[in-house]
mmCIF file of the N, C-alpha and C atoms, coordinates in Angstrom:
data_MODEL
# 
_entry.id   MODEL 
# 
loop_
_atom_site.group_PDB 
_atom_site.id 
_atom_site.type_symbol 
_atom_site.label_atom_id 
_atom_site.label_alt_id 
_atom_site.label_comp_id 
_atom_site.label_asym_id 
_atom_site.label_entity_id 
_atom_site.label_seq_id 
_atom_site.pdbx_PDB_ins_code 
_atom_site.Cartn_x 
_atom_site.Cartn_y 
_atom_site.Cartn_z 
_atom_site.occupancy 
_atom_site.B_iso_or_equiv 
_atom_site.pdbx_formal_charge 
_atom_site.auth_seq_id 
_atom_site.auth_comp_id 
_atom_site.auth_asym_id 
_atom_site.auth_atom_id 
_atom_site.pdbx_PDB_model_num 
ATOM 1   N N  . UNK A 1 1  ? -5.452 -5.528  2.544   1.00 0.00 ? 1  UNK A N  1 
ATOM 2   C CA . UNK A 1 1  ? -4.042 -5.734  2.833   1.00 0.00 ? 1  UNK A CA 1 
ATOM 3   C C  . UNK A 1 1  ? -3.846 -7.172  3.311   1.00 0.00 ? 1  UNK A C  1 
ATOM 4   N N  . UNK A 1 2  ? -3.713 -8.091  2.401   1.00 0.00 ? 2  UNK A N  1 
ATOM 5   C CA . UNK A 1 2  ? -3.545 -9.499  2.742   1.00 0.00 ? 2  UNK A CA 1 
ATOM 6   C C  . UNK A 1 2  ? -2.119 -9.833  3.181   1.00 0.00 ? 2  UNK A C  1 
ATOM 7   N N  . UNK A 1 3  ? -1.221 -8.878  3.103   1.00 0.00 ? 3  UNK A N  1 
ATOM 8   C CA . UNK A 1 3  ? 0.157  -9.107  3.538   1.00 0.00 ? 3  UNK A CA 1 
ATOM 9   C C  . UNK A 1 3  ? 0.237  -9.469  5.023   1.00 0.00 ? 3  UNK A C  1 
ATOM 10  N N  . UNK A 1 4  ? -0.596 -8.856  5.861   1.00 0.00 ? 4  UNK A N  1 
ATOM 11  C CA . UNK A 1 4  ? -0.544 -9.148  7.299   1.00 0.00 ? 4  UNK A CA 1 
ATOM 12  C C  . UNK A 1 4  ? -0.894 -10.607 7.569   1.00 0.00 ? 4  UNK A C  1 
ATOM 13  N N  . UNK A 1 5  ? -1.921 -11.124 6.915   1.00 0.00 ? 5  UNK A N  1 
ATOM 14  C CA . UNK A 1 5  ? -2.290 -12.524 7.111   1.00 0.00 ? 5  UNK A CA 1 
ATOM 15  C C  . UNK A 1 5  ? -1.195 -13.474 6.665   1.00 0.00 ? 5  UNK A C  1 
ATOM 16  N N  . UNK A 1 6  ? -0.618 -13.215 5.514   1.00 0.00 ? 6  UNK A N  1 
ATOM 17  C CA . UNK A 1 6  ? 0.457  -14.058 4.987   1.00 0.00 ? 6  UNK A CA 1 
ATOM 18  C C  . UNK A 1 6  ? 1.686  -13.965 5.890   1.00 0.00 ? 6  UNK A C  1 
ATOM 19  N N  . UNK A 1 7  ? 2.025  -12.759 6.308   1.00 0.00 ? 7  UNK A N  1 
ATOM 20  C CA . UNK A 1 7  ? 3.199  -12.564 7.154   1.00 0.00 ? 7  UNK A CA 1 
ATOM 21  C C  . UNK A 1 7  ? 2.997  -13.216 8.521   1.00 0.00 ? 7  UNK A C  1 
ATOM 22  N N  . UNK A 1 8  ? 1.815  -13.101 9.081   1.00 0.00 ? 8  UNK A N  1 
ATOM 23  C CA . UNK A 1 8  ? 1.523  -13.726 10.374  1.00 0.00 ? 8  UNK A CA 1 
ATOM 24  C C  . UNK A 1 8  ? 1.689  -15.234 10.292  1.00 0.00 ? 8  UNK A C  1 
ATOM 25  N N  . UNK A 1 9  ? 1.204  -15.814 9.216   1.00 0.00 ? 9  UNK A N  1 
ATOM 26  C CA . UNK A 1 9  ? 1.335  -17.266 9.015   1.00 0.00 ? 9  UNK A CA 1 
ATOM 27  C C  . UNK A 1 9  ? 2.807  -17.654 8.837   1.00 0.00 ? 9  UNK A C  1 
ATOM 28  N N  . UNK A 1 10 ? 3.561  -16.865 8.097   1.00 0.00 ? 10 UNK A N  1 
ATOM 29  C CA . UNK A 1 10 ? 4.985  -17.148 7.886   1.00 0.00 ? 10 UNK A CA 1 
ATOM 30  C C  . UNK A 1 10 ? 5.760  -17.060 9.199   1.00 0.00 ? 10 UNK A C  1 
ATOM 31  N N  . UNK A 1 11 ? 5.493  -16.040 9.998   1.00 0.00 ? 11 UNK A N  1 
ATOM 32  C CA . UNK A 1 11 ? 6.174  -15.866 11.286  1.00 0.00 ? 11 UNK A CA 1 
ATOM 33  C C  . UNK A 1 11 ? 5.831  -17.035 12.213  1.00 0.00 ? 11 UNK A C  1 
ATOM 34  N N  . UNK A 1 12 ? 4.577  -17.443 12.231  1.00 0.00 ? 12 UNK A N  1 
ATOM 35  C CA . UNK A 1 12 ? 4.161  -18.574 13.051  1.00 0.00 ? 12 UNK A CA 1 
ATOM 36  C C  . UNK A 1 12 ? 4.882  -19.852 12.612  1.00 0.00 ? 12 UNK A C  1 
ATOM 37  N N  . UNK A 1 13 ? 4.995  -20.053 11.315  1.00 0.00 ? 13 UNK A N  1 
ATOM 38  C CA . UNK A 1 13 ? 5.678  -21.229 10.770  1.00 0.00 ? 13 UNK A CA 1 
ATOM 39  C C  . UNK A 1 13 ? 7.159  -21.225 11.158  1.00 0.00 ? 13 UNK A C  1 
ATOM 40  N N  . UNK A 1 14 ? 7.815  -20.084 11.012  1.00 0.00 ? 14 UNK A N  1 
ATOM 41  C CA . UNK A 1 14 ? 9.231  -19.960 11.377  1.00 0.00 ? 14 UNK A CA 1 
ATOM 42  C C  . UNK A 1 14 ? 9.409  -20.220 12.870  1.00 0.00 ? 14 UNK A C  1 
ATOM 43  N N  . UNK A 1 15 ? 8.527  -19.673 13.692  1.00 0.00 ? 15 UNK A N  1 
ATOM 44  C CA . UNK A 1 15 ? 8.601  -19.893 15.131  1.00 0.00 ? 15 UNK A CA 1 
ATOM 45  C C  . UNK A 1 15 ? 8.446  -21.381 15.455  1.00 0.00 ? 15 UNK A C  1 
ATOM 46  N N  . UNK A 1 16 ? 7.523  -22.052 14.783  1.00 0.00 ? 16 UNK A N  1 
ATOM 47  C CA . UNK A 1 16 ? 7.320  -23.483 15.003  1.00 0.00 ? 16 UNK A CA 1 
ATOM 48  C C  . UNK A 1 16 ? 8.537  -24.310 14.629  1.00 0.00 ? 16 UNK A C  1 
ATOM 49  N N  . UNK A 1 17 ? 9.159  -23.972 13.519  1.00 0.00 ? 17 UNK A N  1 
ATOM 50  C CA . UNK A 1 17 ? 10.381 -24.675 13.089  1.00 0.00 ? 17 UNK A CA 1 
ATOM 51  C C  . UNK A 1 17 ? 11.492 -24.465 14.124  1.00 0.00 ? 17 UNK A C  1 
ATOM 52  N N  . UNK A 1 18 ? 11.624 -23.235 14.602  1.00 0.00 ? 18 UNK A N  1 
ATOM 53  C CA . UNK A 1 18 ? 12.640 -22.937 15.615  1.00 0.00 ? 18 UNK A CA 1 
ATOM 54  C C  . UNK A 1 18 ? 12.365 -23.710 16.901  1.00 0.00 ? 18 UNK A C  1 
ATOM 55  N N  . UNK A 1 19 ? 11.120 -23.739 17.320  1.00 0.00 ? 19 UNK A N  1 
ATOM 56  C CA . UNK A 1 19 ? 10.750 -24.460 18.548  1.00 0.00 ? 19 UNK A CA 1 
ATOM 57  C C  . UNK A 1 19 ? 11.061 -25.955 18.416  1.00 0.00 ? 19 UNK A C  1 
ATOM 58  N N  . UNK A 1 20 ? 10.712 -26.560 17.301  1.00 0.00 ? 20 UNK A N  1 
ATOM 59  C CA . UNK A 1 20 ? 10.961 -27.987 17.084  1.00 0.00 ? 20 UNK A CA 1 
ATOM 60  C C  . UNK A 1 20 ? 12.450 -28.331 17.085  1.00 0.00 ? 20 UNK A C  1 
ATOM 61  N N  . UNK A 1 21 ? 13.273 -27.361 16.732  1.00 0.00 ? 21 UNK A N  1 
ATOM 62  C CA . UNK A 1 21 ? 14.714 -27.601 16.626  1.00 0.00 ? 21 UNK A CA 1 
ATOM 63  C C  . UNK A 1 21 ? 15.523 -27.012 17.779  1.00 0.00 ? 21 UNK A C  1 
ATOM 64  N N  . UNK A 1 22 ? 14.831 -26.544 18.819  1.00 0.00 ? 22 UNK A N  1 
ATOM 65  C CA . UNK A 1 22 ? 15.516 -26.011 19.996  1.00 0.00 ? 22 UNK A CA 1 
ATOM 66  C C  . UNK A 1 22 ? 16.257 -24.712 19.757  1.00 0.00 ? 22 UNK A C  1 
ATOM 67  N N  . UNK A 1 23 ? 15.807 -23.939 18.784  1.00 0.00 ? 23 UNK A N  1 
ATOM 68  C CA . UNK A 1 23 ? 16.447 -22.659 18.467  1.00 0.00 ? 23 UNK A CA 1 
ATOM 69  C C  . UNK A 1 23 ? 15.779 -21.567 19.293  1.00 0.00 ? 23 UNK A C  1 
ATOM 70  N N  . UNK A 1 24 ? 16.576 -20.843 20.051  1.00 0.00 ? 24 UNK A N  1 
ATOM 71  C CA . UNK A 1 24 ? 16.041 -19.843 20.973  1.00 0.00 ? 24 UNK A CA 1 
ATOM 72  C C  . UNK A 1 24 ? 15.888 -18.448 20.364  1.00 0.00 ? 24 UNK A C  1 
ATOM 73  N N  . UNK A 1 25 ? 16.659 -18.140 19.321  1.00 0.00 ? 25 UNK A N  1 
ATOM 74  C CA . UNK A 1 25 ? 16.645 -16.775 18.791  1.00 0.00 ? 25 UNK A CA 1 
ATOM 75  C C  . UNK A 1 25 ? 16.789 -16.790 17.273  1.00 0.00 ? 25 UNK A C  1 
ATOM 76  N N  . UNK A 1 26 ? 15.899 -16.098 16.605  1.00 0.00 ? 26 UNK A N  1 
ATOM 77  C CA . UNK A 1 26 ? 15.961 -15.932 15.156  1.00 0.00 ? 26 UNK A CA 1 
ATOM 78  C C  . UNK A 1 26 ? 16.564 -14.560 14.873  1.00 0.00 ? 26 UNK A C  1 
ATOM 79  N N  . UNK A 1 27 ? 17.622 -14.507 14.081  1.00 0.00 ? 27 UNK A N  1 
ATOM 80  C CA . UNK A 1 27 ? 18.261 -13.237 13.734  1.00 0.00 ? 27 UNK A CA 1 
ATOM 81  C C  . UNK A 1 27 ? 17.564 -12.566 12.554  1.00 0.00 ? 27 UNK A C  1 
ATOM 82  N N  . UNK A 1 28 ? 17.156 -13.370 11.575  1.00 0.00 ? 28 UNK A N  1 
ATOM 83  C CA . UNK A 1 28 ? 16.487 -12.808 10.409  1.00 0.00 ? 28 UNK A CA 1 
ATOM 84  C C  . UNK A 1 28 ? 15.665 -13.881 9.728   1.00 0.00 ? 28 UNK A C  1 
ATOM 85  N N  . UNK A 1 29 ? 14.761 -13.432 8.897   1.00 0.00 ? 29 UNK A N  1 
ATOM 86  C CA . UNK A 1 29 ? 14.030 -14.338 8.027   1.00 0.00 ? 29 UNK A CA 1 
ATOM 87  C C  . UNK A 1 29 ? 13.898 -13.640 6.689   1.00 0.00 ? 29 UNK A C  1 
ATOM 88  N N  . UNK A 1 30 ? 14.051 -14.408 5.625   1.00 0.00 ? 30 UNK A N  1 
ATOM 89  C CA . UNK A 1 30 ? 13.987 -13.862 4.278   1.00 0.00 ? 30 UNK A CA 1 
ATOM 90  C C  . UNK A 1 30 ? 12.743 -14.376 3.573   1.00 0.00 ? 30 UNK A C  1 
ATOM 91  N N  . UNK A 1 31 ? 11.954 -13.451 3.057   1.00 0.00 ? 31 UNK A N  1 
ATOM 92  C CA . UNK A 1 31 ? 10.796 -13.805 2.243   1.00 0.00 ? 31 UNK A CA 1 
ATOM 93  C C  . UNK A 1 31 ? 11.134 -13.518 0.791   1.00 0.00 ? 31 UNK A C  1 
ATOM 94  N N  . UNK A 1 32 ? 10.890 -14.483 -0.045  1.00 0.00 ? 32 UNK A N  1 
ATOM 95  C CA . UNK A 1 32 ? 11.059 -14.277 -1.477  1.00 0.00 ? 32 UNK A CA 1 
ATOM 96  C C  . UNK A 1 32 ? 9.686  -13.916 -2.035  1.00 0.00 ? 32 UNK A C  1 
ATOM 97  N N  . UNK A 1 33 ? 9.579  -12.729 -2.600  1.00 0.00 ? 33 UNK A N  1 
ATOM 98  C CA . UNK A 1 33 ? 8.312  -12.228 -3.129  1.00 0.00 ? 33 UNK A CA 1 
ATOM 99  C C  . UNK A 1 33 ? 8.429  -12.127 -4.646  1.00 0.00 ? 33 UNK A C  1 
ATOM 100 N N  . UNK A 1 34 ? 7.548  -12.819 -5.321  1.00 0.00 ? 34 UNK A N  1 
ATOM 101 C CA . UNK A 1 34 ? 7.560  -12.801 -6.777  1.00 0.00 ? 34 UNK A CA 1 
ATOM 102 C C  . UNK A 1 34 ? 7.023  -11.502 -7.338  1.00 0.00 ? 34 UNK A C  1 
ATOM 103 N N  . UNK A 1 35 ? 7.658  -11.041 -8.377  1.00 0.00 ? 35 UNK A N  1 
ATOM 104 C CA . UNK A 1 35 ? 7.214  -9.794  -8.998  1.00 0.00 ? 35 UNK A CA 1 
ATOM 105 C C  . UNK A 1 35 ? 5.857  -9.958  -9.679  1.00 0.00 ? 35 UNK A C  1 
ATOM 106 N N  . UNK A 1 36 ? 5.456  -11.197 -9.937  1.00 0.00 ? 36 UNK A N  1 
ATOM 107 C CA . UNK A 1 36 ? 4.144  -11.455 -10.538 1.00 0.00 ? 36 UNK A CA 1 
ATOM 108 C C  . UNK A 1 36 ? 3.067  -11.681 -9.485  1.00 0.00 ? 36 UNK A C  1 
ATOM 109 N N  . UNK A 1 37 ? 3.435  -11.654 -8.208  1.00 0.00 ? 37 UNK A N  1 
ATOM 110 C CA . UNK A 1 37 ? 2.449  -11.828 -7.147  1.00 0.00 ? 37 UNK A CA 1 
ATOM 111 C C  . UNK A 1 37 ? 1.713  -10.503 -6.922  1.00 0.00 ? 37 UNK A C  1 
ATOM 112 N N  . UNK A 1 38 ? 0.678  -10.561 -6.120  1.00 0.00 ? 38 UNK A N  1 
ATOM 113 C CA . UNK A 1 38 ? -0.079 -9.338  -5.807  1.00 0.00 ? 38 UNK A CA 1 
ATOM 114 C C  . UNK A 1 38 ? 0.401  -8.693  -4.513  1.00 0.00 ? 38 UNK A C  1 
ATOM 115 N N  . UNK A 1 39 ? 1.509  -9.182  -3.959  1.00 0.00 ? 39 UNK A N  1 
ATOM 116 C CA . UNK A 1 39 ? 2.012  -8.658  -2.691  1.00 0.00 ? 39 UNK A CA 1 
ATOM 117 C C  . UNK A 1 39 ? 2.852  -7.399  -2.894  1.00 0.00 ? 39 UNK A C  1 
ATOM 118 N N  . UNK A 1 40 ? 2.775  -6.490  -1.917  1.00 0.00 ? 40 UNK A N  1 
ATOM 119 C CA . UNK A 1 40 ? 3.545  -5.250  -1.929  1.00 0.00 ? 40 UNK A CA 1 
ATOM 120 C C  . UNK A 1 40 ? 4.637  -5.382  -0.860  1.00 0.00 ? 40 UNK A C  1 
ATOM 121 N N  . UNK A 1 41 ? 5.892  -5.554  -1.272  1.00 0.00 ? 41 UNK A N  1 
ATOM 122 C CA . UNK A 1 41 ? 6.972  -5.800  -0.314  1.00 0.00 ? 41 UNK A CA 1 
ATOM 123 C C  . UNK A 1 41 ? 7.066  -4.785  0.824   1.00 0.00 ? 41 UNK A C  1 
ATOM 124 N N  . UNK A 1 42 ? 6.841  -3.528  0.560   1.00 0.00 ? 42 UNK A N  1 
ATOM 125 C CA . UNK A 1 42 ? 6.954  -2.516  1.619   1.00 0.00 ? 42 UNK A CA 1 
ATOM 126 C C  . UNK A 1 42 ? 5.935  -2.758  2.732   1.00 0.00 ? 42 UNK A C  1 
ATOM 127 N N  . UNK A 1 43 ? 4.784  -3.347  2.409   1.00 0.00 ? 43 UNK A N  1 
ATOM 128 C CA . UNK A 1 43 ? 3.800  -3.667  3.446   1.00 0.00 ? 43 UNK A CA 1 
ATOM 129 C C  . UNK A 1 43 ? 4.325  -4.758  4.378   1.00 0.00 ? 43 UNK A C  1 
ATOM 130 N N  . UNK A 1 44 ? 5.041  -5.742  3.824   1.00 0.00 ? 44 UNK A N  1 
ATOM 131 C CA . UNK A 1 44 ? 5.647  -6.767  4.675   1.00 0.00 ? 44 UNK A CA 1 
ATOM 132 C C  . UNK A 1 44 ? 6.619  -6.121  5.658   1.00 0.00 ? 44 UNK A C  1 
ATOM 133 N N  . UNK A 1 45 ? 7.428  -5.201  5.167   1.00 0.00 ? 45 UNK A N  1 
ATOM 134 C CA . UNK A 1 45 ? 8.413  -4.532  6.019   1.00 0.00 ? 45 UNK A CA 1 
ATOM 135 C C  . UNK A 1 45 ? 7.737  -3.724  7.126   1.00 0.00 ? 45 UNK A C  1 
ATOM 136 N N  . UNK A 1 46 ? 6.691  -3.008  6.785   1.00 0.00 ? 46 UNK A N  1 
ATOM 137 C CA . UNK A 1 46 ? 5.999  -2.169  7.775   1.00 0.00 ? 46 UNK A CA 1 
ATOM 138 C C  . UNK A 1 46 ? 5.235  -3.007  8.803   1.00 0.00 ? 46 UNK A C  1 
ATOM 139 N N  . UNK A 1 47 ? 4.715  -4.159  8.391   1.00 0.00 ? 47 UNK A N  1 
ATOM 140 C CA . UNK A 1 47 ? 3.894  -4.992  9.267   1.00 0.00 ? 47 UNK A CA 1 
ATOM 141 C C  . UNK A 1 47 ? 4.689  -6.023  10.066  1.00 0.00 ? 47 UNK A C  1 
ATOM 142 N N  . UNK A 1 48 ? 5.944  -6.227  9.739   1.00 0.00 ? 48 UNK A N  1 
ATOM 143 C CA . UNK A 1 48 ? 6.739  -7.244  10.419  1.00 0.00 ? 48 UNK A CA 1 
ATOM 144 C C  . UNK A 1 48 ? 6.799  -7.043  11.937  1.00 0.00 ? 48 UNK A C  1 
ATOM 145 N N  . UNK A 1 49 ? 7.012  -5.829  12.448  1.00 0.00 ? 49 UNK A N  1 
ATOM 146 C CA . UNK A 1 49 ? 7.029  -5.666  13.910  1.00 0.00 ? 49 UNK A CA 1 
ATOM 147 C C  . UNK A 1 49 ? 5.722  -6.126  14.572  1.00 0.00 ? 49 UNK A C  1 
ATOM 148 N N  . UNK A 1 50 ? 4.607  -5.867  13.957  1.00 0.00 ? 50 UNK A N  1 
ATOM 149 C CA . UNK A 1 50 ? 3.311  -6.297  14.489  1.00 0.00 ? 50 UNK A CA 1 
ATOM 150 C C  . UNK A 1 50 ? 3.173  -7.816  14.432  1.00 0.00 ? 50 UNK A C  1 
ATOM 151 N N  . UNK A 1 51 ? 3.563  -8.419  13.337  1.00 0.00 ? 51 UNK A N  1 
ATOM 152 C CA . UNK A 1 51 ? 3.417  -9.863  13.153  1.00 0.00 ? 51 UNK A CA 1 
ATOM 153 C C  . UNK A 1 51 ? 4.291  -10.673 14.112  1.00 0.00 ? 51 UNK A C  1 
ATOM 154 N N  . UNK A 1 52 ? 5.442  -10.148 14.494  1.00 0.00 ? 52 UNK A N  1 
ATOM 155 C CA . UNK A 1 52 ? 6.372  -10.912 15.330  1.00 0.00 ? 52 UNK A CA 1 
ATOM 156 C C  . UNK A 1 52 ? 6.258  -10.619 16.823  1.00 0.00 ? 52 UNK A C  1 
ATOM 157 N N  . UNK A 1 53 ? 5.417  -9.680  17.218  1.00 0.00 ? 53 UNK A N  1 
ATOM 158 C CA . UNK A 1 53 ? 5.413  -9.246  18.620  1.00 0.00 ? 53 UNK A CA 1 
ATOM 159 C C  . UNK A 1 53 ? 5.004  -10.333 19.615  1.00 0.00 ? 53 UNK A C  1 
ATOM 160 N N  . UNK A 1 54 ? 4.289  -11.343 19.206  1.00 0.00 ? 54 UNK A N  1 
ATOM 161 C CA . UNK A 1 54 ? 3.865  -12.424 20.114  1.00 0.00 ? 54 UNK A CA 1 
ATOM 162 C C  . UNK A 1 54 ? 4.863  -13.577 20.172  1.00 0.00 ? 54 UNK A C  1 
ATOM 163 N N  . UNK A 1 55 ? 5.978  -13.447 19.490  1.00 0.00 ? 55 UNK A N  1 
ATOM 164 C CA . UNK A 1 55 ? 6.943  -14.534 19.399  1.00 0.00 ? 55 UNK A CA 1 
ATOM 165 C C  . UNK A 1 55 ? 8.308  -14.096 19.926  1.00 0.00 ? 55 UNK A C  1 
ATOM 166 N N  . UNK A 1 56 ? 8.630  -14.446 21.179  1.00 0.00 ? 56 UNK A N  1 
ATOM 167 C CA . UNK A 1 56 ? 9.913  -14.023 21.765  1.00 0.00 ? 56 UNK A CA 1 
ATOM 168 C C  . UNK A 1 56 ? 11.142 -14.417 20.951  1.00 0.00 ? 56 UNK A C  1 
ATOM 169 N N  . UNK A 1 57 ? 11.100 -15.552 20.260  1.00 0.00 ? 57 UNK A N  1 
ATOM 170 C CA . UNK A 1 57 ? 12.256 -15.977 19.451  1.00 0.00 ? 57 UNK A CA 1 
ATOM 171 C C  . UNK A 1 57 ? 12.566 -14.989 18.332  1.00 0.00 ? 57 UNK A C  1 
ATOM 172 N N  . UNK A 1 58 ? 11.555 -14.267 17.893  1.00 0.00 ? 58 UNK A N  1 
ATOM 173 C CA . UNK A 1 58 ? 11.718 -13.332 16.778  1.00 0.00 ? 58 UNK A CA 1 
ATOM 174 C C  . UNK A 1 58 ? 11.808 -11.875 17.231  1.00 0.00 ? 58 UNK A C  1 
ATOM 175 N N  . UNK A 1 59 ? 11.895 -11.649 18.527  1.00 0.00 ? 59 UNK A N  1 
ATOM 176 C CA . UNK A 1 59 ? 11.856 -10.282 19.079  1.00 0.00 ? 59 UNK A CA 1 
ATOM 177 C C  . UNK A 1 59 ? 12.833 -9.340  18.372  1.00 0.00 ? 59 UNK A C  1 
ATOM 178 N N  . UNK A 1 60 ? 14.060 -9.783  18.144  1.00 0.00 ? 60 UNK A N  1 
ATOM 179 C CA . UNK A 1 60 ? 15.084 -8.933  17.521  1.00 0.00 ? 60 UNK A CA 1 
ATOM 180 C C  . UNK A 1 60 ? 15.311 -9.261  16.053  1.00 0.00 ? 60 UNK A C  1 
ATOM 181 N N  . UNK A 1 61 ? 14.451 -10.084 15.482  1.00 0.00 ? 61 UNK A N  1 
ATOM 182 C CA . UNK A 1 61 ? 14.647 -10.533 14.097  1.00 0.00 ? 61 UNK A CA 1 
ATOM 183 C C  . UNK A 1 61 ? 14.441 -9.407  13.091  1.00 0.00 ? 61 UNK A C  1 
ATOM 184 N N  . UNK A 1 62 ? 15.167 -9.529  12.022  1.00 0.00 ? 62 UNK A N  1 
ATOM 185 C CA . UNK A 1 62 ? 15.067 -8.605  10.888  1.00 0.00 ? 62 UNK A CA 1 
ATOM 186 C C  . UNK A 1 62 ? 14.377 -9.345  9.744   1.00 0.00 ? 62 UNK A C  1 
ATOM 187 N N  . UNK A 1 63 ? 13.586 -8.629  8.977   1.00 0.00 ? 63 UNK A N  1 
ATOM 188 C CA . UNK A 1 63 ? 12.947 -9.200  7.792   1.00 0.00 ? 63 UNK A CA 1 
ATOM 189 C C  . UNK A 1 63 ? 13.717 -8.756  6.566   1.00 0.00 ? 63 UNK A C  1 
ATOM 190 N N  . UNK A 1 64 ? 14.093 -9.732  5.754   1.00 0.00 ? 64 UNK A N  1 
ATOM 191 C CA . UNK A 1 64 ? 14.755 -9.446  4.486   1.00 0.00 ? 64 UNK A CA 1 
ATOM 192 C C  . UNK A 1 64 ? 13.803 -9.838  3.368   1.00 0.00 ? 64 UNK A C  1 
ATOM 193 N N  . UNK A 1 65 ? 13.719 -9.007  2.365   1.00 0.00 ? 65 UNK A N  1 
ATOM 194 C CA . UNK A 1 65 ? 12.852 -9.262  1.215   1.00 0.00 ? 65 UNK A CA 1 
ATOM 195 C C  . UNK A 1 65 ? 13.739 -9.534  0.000   1.00 0.00 ? 65 UNK A C  1 
ATOM 196 N N  . UNK A 1 66 ? 13.462 -10.631 -0.690  1.00 0.00 ? 66 UNK A N  1 
ATOM 197 C CA . UNK A 1 66 ? 14.160 -10.956 -1.932  1.00 0.00 ? 66 UNK A CA 1 
ATOM 198 C C  . UNK A 1 66 ? 13.115 -10.978 -3.046  1.00 0.00 ? 66 UNK A C  1 
ATOM 199 N N  . UNK A 1 67 ? 13.311 -10.158 -4.060  1.00 0.00 ? 67 UNK A N  1 
ATOM 200 C CA . UNK A 1 67 ? 12.378 -10.136 -5.188  1.00 0.00 ? 67 UNK A CA 1 
ATOM 201 C C  . UNK A 1 67 ? 12.781 -11.179 -6.214  1.00 0.00 ? 67 UNK A C  1 
ATOM 202 N N  . UNK A 1 68 ? 11.781 -11.913 -6.681  1.00 0.00 ? 68 UNK A N  1 
ATOM 203 C CA . UNK A 1 68 ? 12.026 -12.971 -7.667  1.00 0.00 ? 68 UNK A CA 1 
ATOM 204 C C  . UNK A 1 68 ? 11.130 -12.742 -8.874  1.00 0.00 ? 68 UNK A C  1 
ATOM 205 N N  . UNK A 1 69 ? 11.706 -12.647 -10.046 1.00 0.00 ? 69 UNK A N  1 
ATOM 206 C CA . UNK A 1 69 ? 10.900 -12.437 -11.244 1.00 0.00 ? 69 UNK A CA 1 
ATOM 207 C C  . UNK A 1 69 ? 9.944  -13.604 -11.495 1.00 0.00 ? 69 UNK A C  1 
ATOM 208 N N  . UNK A 1 70 ? 8.683  -13.257 -11.679 1.00 0.00 ? 70 UNK A N  1 
ATOM 209 C CA . UNK A 1 70 ? 7.692  -14.235 -12.096 1.00 0.00 ? 70 UNK A CA 1 
ATOM 210 C C  . UNK A 1 70 ? 7.304  -15.299 -11.098 1.00 0.00 ? 70 UNK A C  1 
ATOM 211 N N  . UNK A 1 71 ? 7.497  -15.071 -9.817  1.00 0.00 ? 71 UNK A N  1 
ATOM 212 C CA . UNK A 1 71 ? 7.151  -16.079 -8.813  1.00 0.00 ? 71 UNK A CA 1 
ATOM 213 C C  . UNK A 1 71 ? 6.183  -15.512 -7.788  1.00 0.00 ? 71 UNK A C  1 
ATOM 214 N N  . UNK A 1 72 ? 5.714  -16.420 -6.904  1.00 0.00 ? 72 UNK A N  1 
ATOM 215 C CA . UNK A 1 72 ? 4.864  -16.046 -5.778  1.00 0.00 ? 72 UNK A CA 1 
ATOM 216 C C  . UNK A 1 72 ? 5.717  -15.767 -4.555  1.00 0.00 ? 72 UNK A C  1 
ATOM 217 N N  . UNK A 1 73 ? 5.236  -16.171 -3.381  1.00 0.00 ? 73 UNK A N  1 
ATOM 218 C CA . UNK A 1 73 ? 5.904  -15.897 -2.108  1.00 0.00 ? 73 UNK A CA 1 
ATOM 219 C C  . UNK A 1 73 ? 6.484  -17.180 -1.535  1.00 0.00 ? 73 UNK A C  1 
ATOM 220 N N  . UNK A 1 74 ? 7.735  -17.120 -1.071  1.00 0.00 ? 74 UNK A N  1 
ATOM 221 C CA . UNK A 1 74 ? 8.405  -18.286 -0.505  1.00 0.00 ? 74 UNK A CA 1 
ATOM 222 C C  . UNK A 1 74 ? 9.191  -17.841 0.729   1.00 0.00 ? 74 UNK A C  1 
ATOM 223 N N  . UNK A 1 75 ? 9.128  -18.640 1.820   1.00 0.00 ? 75 UNK A N  1 
ATOM 224 C CA . UNK A 1 75 ? 10.039 -18.414 2.941   1.00 0.00 ? 75 UNK A CA 1 
ATOM 225 C C  . UNK A 1 75 ? 11.353 -19.036 2.501   1.00 0.00 ? 75 UNK A C  1 
ATOM 226 N N  . UNK A 1 76 ? 12.305 -18.199 2.210   1.00 0.00 ? 76 UNK A N  1 
ATOM 227 C CA . UNK A 1 76 ? 13.537 -18.666 1.575   1.00 0.00 ? 76 UNK A CA 1 
ATOM 228 C C  . UNK A 1 76 ? 14.609 -19.070 2.569   1.00 0.00 ? 76 UNK A C  1 
ATOM 229 N N  . UNK A 1 77 ? 14.753 -18.321 3.645   1.00 0.00 ? 77 UNK A N  1 
ATOM 230 C CA . UNK A 1 77 ? 15.906 -18.531 4.522   1.00 0.00 ? 77 UNK A CA 1 
ATOM 231 C C  . UNK A 1 77 ? 15.554 -18.078 5.923   1.00 0.00 ? 77 UNK A C  1 
ATOM 232 N N  . UNK A 1 78 ? 16.056 -18.797 6.912   1.00 0.00 ? 78 UNK A N  1 
ATOM 233 C CA . UNK A 1 78 ? 15.875 -18.434 8.310   1.00 0.00 ? 78 UNK A CA 1 
ATOM 234 C C  . UNK A 1 78 ? 17.255 -18.405 8.935   1.00 0.00 ? 78 UNK A C  1 
ATOM 235 N N  . UNK A 1 79 ? 17.604 -17.321 9.582   1.00 0.00 ? 79 UNK A N  1 
ATOM 236 C CA . UNK A 1 79 ? 18.897 -17.234 10.248  1.00 0.00 ? 79 UNK A CA 1 
ATOM 237 C C  . UNK A 1 79 ? 18.726 -17.444 11.732  1.00 0.00 ? 79 UNK A C  1 
ATOM 238 N N  . UNK A 1 80 ? 19.582 -18.245 12.334  1.00 0.00 ? 80 UNK A N  1 
ATOM 239 C CA . UNK A 1 80 ? 19.521 -18.488 13.773  1.00 0.00 ? 80 UNK A CA 1 
ATOM 240 C C  . UNK A 1 80 ? 20.900 -18.682 14.319  1.00 0.00 ? 80 UNK A C  1 
# 
């Protein structure tokens, strides 16, 4: 289940961007998952609470998944 590693890295990256920009609270983050990738979107959804638990800025954040035909994984949007 490589989704946890990828999601942990994405959450850390989003937290770092928020910290650098003085953003105190993230409302949501959107991951774009390519249909040609080996990732299973439902695993991202199930693992998101675990991945964000060490980051207070993301405590109440929601994960949105956007499927993209023929692509890999991209952090598409961050709401704050």
